[in-house]
C-alpha positions as CSV (number, residue, x, y, z in Angstrom):
1,X,-18.8,155.3,136.2
2,X,-18.2,151.6,135.7
3,X,-19.3,150.1,132.3
4,X,-21.2,146.9,131.8
5,X,-21.1,145.0,128.5
6,X,-24.4,143.4,127.8
7,X,-25.0,140.7,125.2
8,X,-28.0,141.2,122.8
9,X,-31.0,139.2,122.0
10,X,-31.5,138.6,118.3
11,X,-34.7,138.5,116.3
12,X,-35.4,138.4,112.6
13,X,-38.6,140.1,111.4
14,X,-39.7,140.4,107.8
15,X,-36.2,139.4,106.8
16,X,-34.5,142.0,108.9
17,X,-32.2,140.8,111.7
18,X,-32.4,143.0,114.9
19,X,-30.1,143.0,117.9
20,X,-31.4,144.6,121.1
21,X,-31.4,144.6,124.9
22,X,-34.6,144.6,126.9
23,X,-34.8,147.7,129.1
24,X,-35.6,145.3,132.0
25,X,-31.9,144.4,132.0
26,X,-30.8,148.0,131.8
27,X,-32.8,149.6,134.6
28,X,-31.4,147.6,137.5
29,X,-27.9,148.4,136.4
30,X,-28.5,152.1,135.8
31,X,-30.2,152.3,139.2
32,X,-26.9,151.0,140.7
33,X,-24.8,153.7,138.9
34,X,-23.6,151.4,136.1
35,X,-23.3,152.5,132.5
36,X,-24.1,149.9,129.8
37,X,-23.0,149.1,126.3
38,X,-24.5,146.4,124.0
39,X,-22.0,143.9,122.7
40,X,-23.3,143.4,119.1
41,X,-22.4,140.5,116.9
42,X,-19.8,140.7,114.1
43,X,-17.7,143.4,115.6
44,X,-14.3,143.1,113.8
45,X,-12.5,143.5,117.1
46,X,-14.8,142.6,120.0
47,X,-12.0,142.2,122.4
48,X,-11.2,145.9,122.1
49,X,-14.7,146.7,123.2
50,X,-14.5,144.1,126.0
51,X,-11.4,145.9,127.3
52,X,-13.5,148.9,128.0
53,X,-15.8,147.0,130.3
54,X,-15.7,146.5,134.0
55,X,-18.2,143.6,134.0
56,X,-20.6,141.7,131.9
57,X,-24.3,140.7,131.8
58,X,-25.1,137.8,129.5
59,X,-28.8,137.9,128.8
60,X,-31.5,135.4,127.9
61,X,-32.3,134.3,124.4
62,X,-32.1,131.4,121.9
63,X,-30.4,128.0,122.5
64,X,-26.7,127.5,122.4
65,X,-25.4,125.3,119.6
66,X,-24.7,122.0,121.3
67,X,-21.4,121.6,119.3
68,X,-19.9,123.8,122.0
69,X,-20.4,121.0,124.5
70,X,-19.6,118.2,122.1
71,X,-23.1,117.1,121.2
72,X,-25.1,117.1,118.0
73,X,-28.4,118.9,117.5
74,X,-31.2,116.4,116.7
75,X,-33.8,119.1,116.6
76,X,-34.0,119.7,120.4
77,X,-32.0,122.9,120.4
78,X,-33.8,125.8,118.7
79,X,-32.8,129.0,116.8
80,X,-29.1,128.5,117.4
81,X,-27.0,131.4,116.2
82,X,-23.3,131.0,116.0
83,X,-22.6,134.7,116.0
84,X,-24.3,135.2,119.3
85,X,-22.7,132.0,120.7
86,X,-19.3,133.5,119.8
87,X,-20.1,136.7,121.6
88,X,-21.0,134.8,124.7
89,X,-17.9,132.6,124.4
90,X,-15.6,135.6,124.1
91,X,-17.2,137.4,127.0
92,X,-16.8,134.4,129.3
93,X,-13.3,133.7,128.3
94,X,-12.3,137.4,128.6
95,X,-14.0,137.7,132.0
96,X,-12.2,134.6,133.2
97,X,-8.8,135.7,132.0
98,X,-9.2,139.2,133.6
99,X,-11.2,138.1,136.7
100,X,-14.1,140.4,135.9
101,X,-17.6,140.1,137.3
102,X,-20.2,138.3,135.1
103,X,-23.9,137.8,135.7
104,X,-25.6,135.3,133.4
105,X,-29.4,135.1,133.2
106,X,-31.3,132.2,131.7
107,X,-29.4,131.6,128.4
108,X,-26.6,133.5,130.1
109,X,-26.5,131.1,133.0
110,X,-26.3,128.2,130.5
111,X,-23.6,130.1,128.4
112,X,-21.3,130.5,131.4
113,X,-21.6,126.8,132.2
114,X,-20.9,125.7,128.6
115,X,-18.0,128.1,127.9
116,X,-16.3,127.1,131.2
117,X,-16.5,123.4,130.2
118,X,-20.0,122.2,131.2
119,X,-22.9,120.8,129.2
120,X,-26.7,121.1,128.9
121,X,-29.8,119.0,128.7
122,X,-31.1,120.1,125.3
123,X,-34.8,119.7,126.1
124,X,-36.5,119.0,129.4
125,X,-40.0,119.4,128.1
126,X,-42.5,122.0,129.3
127,X,-42.1,121.7,133.1
128,X,-39.9,124.8,133.2
129,X,-41.6,126.9,130.5
130,X,-43.7,130.0,131.0
131,X,-44.1,129.7,134.8
132,X,-44.6,133.2,136.2
133,X,-44.3,133.0,139.9
134,X,-44.8,129.5,141.5
135,X,-41.5,127.8,140.7
136,X,-40.2,126.7,144.1
137,X,-36.4,126.7,144.5
138,X,-34.3,125.5,147.5
139,X,-31.0,127.3,148.1
140,X,-27.7,126.7,149.8
141,X,-25.7,129.0,151.9
142,X,-22.9,130.7,150.0
143,X,-20.5,133.6,150.1
144,X,-22.3,135.8,147.5
145,X,-26.1,135.5,147.5
146,X,-27.9,135.4,150.9
147,X,-31.2,133.9,149.7
148,X,-33.9,132.5,152.0
149,X,-33.8,128.7,152.2
150,X,-36.8,128.4,149.8
151,X,-37.8,131.0,147.3
152,X,-40.4,131.3,144.5
153,X,-39.2,132.3,141.1
154,X,-40.3,132.3,137.4
155,X,-39.2,129.9,134.7
156,X,-39.0,130.5,130.9
157,X,-36.6,127.8,129.6
158,X,-36.5,124.3,128.1
159,X,-32.8,123.6,128.6
160,X,-30.9,123.1,131.8
161,X,-27.4,122.5,133.1
162,X,-26.5,118.8,132.8
163,X,-22.8,118.7,133.8
164,X,-21.6,121.6,135.9
165,X,-18.3,123.2,134.7
166,X,-15.2,122.9,136.9
167,X,-15.2,125.3,139.8
168,X,-18.8,126.2,139.5
169,X,-20.8,125.6,142.6
170,X,-24.6,125.0,142.5
171,X,-26.4,127.2,145.1
172,X,-30.1,126.7,144.1
173,X,-32.1,123.7,142.9
174,X,-35.6,123.1,141.6
175,X,-37.4,120.3,143.4
176,X,-36.7,118.0,140.3
177,X,-33.0,118.5,140.8
178,X,-32.5,121.2,138.1
179,X,-29.6,123.6,139.0
180,X,-31.3,127.0,139.2
181,X,-28.3,129.1,140.2
182,X,-24.5,128.8,140.6
183,X,-21.5,130.8,141.6
184,X,-17.8,130.4,140.8
185,X,-15.7,129.1,143.6
186,X,-12.9,131.7,142.9
187,X,-14.1,134.3,140.4
188,X,-16.9,136.9,140.6
189,X,-19.3,134.9,138.4
190,X,-23.0,134.3,139.0
191,X,-25.4,132.3,137.0
192,X,-29.2,132.5,137.4
193,X,-31.6,130.3,135.5
194,X,-34.7,132.3,136.2
195,X,-35.4,135.9,135.1
196,X,-34.8,138.2,138.1
197,X,-35.2,141.3,135.9
198,X,-38.9,140.4,135.4
199,X,-39.6,140.2,139.1
200,X,-37.3,143.1,140.0
201,X,-39.2,144.2,143.1
202,X,-38.7,140.8,144.8
203,X,-36.1,140.5,147.5
204,X,-34.1,137.8,145.7
205,X,-33.8,140.0,142.5
206,X,-32.5,142.9,144.6
207,X,-30.0,140.6,146.2
208,X,-28.7,139.4,142.8
209,X,-28.3,142.9,141.2
210,X,-27.0,144.4,144.4
211,X,-24.2,141.8,144.7
212,X,-23.4,142.1,141.0
213,X,-23.1,145.9,141.3
214,X,-21.0,145.5,144.4
215,X,-18.6,143.1,142.6
216,X,-18.2,145.5,139.7
217,X,-17.7,148.6,141.9
218,X,-15.0,146.7,143.8
219,X,-12.9,146.3,140.7
């Protein structure tokens, strides 16, 4: 079976740092006959682990340190963790070099953009936070994800893509112009700003995970 490397979420509780992956990310992959491995921080040779993988899922989580897109943090970016940023950076760079499939969700969508050369709005306020099911998105025809022209998604973020990285193509927009999804023009890379794993029974979520699995199995 193919193996997917998944980046962790990091929480500190009672002084103890925990790295974990939500099972909502695991089930859609396992259902599509994909094995999974968590890519923890501080591995002495992470690239050796990346070399075992056939594709990658970069998950949601805390904000990316804006130094990676040549900005300073004036308090708008929260809970930045360089160790996790470095995992995401290495994953994106390795996948690009070896032309491996990547699916980025929420923070993962932003990480792909940043580590391919794009930038972020550090804080867009509350208009995109904690919206469960009425976030309208318009889509564009593309070669990977055959969405309907308009879809309803959730939204749990306060940062968005500002400058799109070279060779990334936006394929979905919020009504306010926010880029909600993109694909790479040449590589098997997909970025989704919303959380399809939370609304996994929706048609759009099935399309996303079906295509990602297809790209992995083709490798």
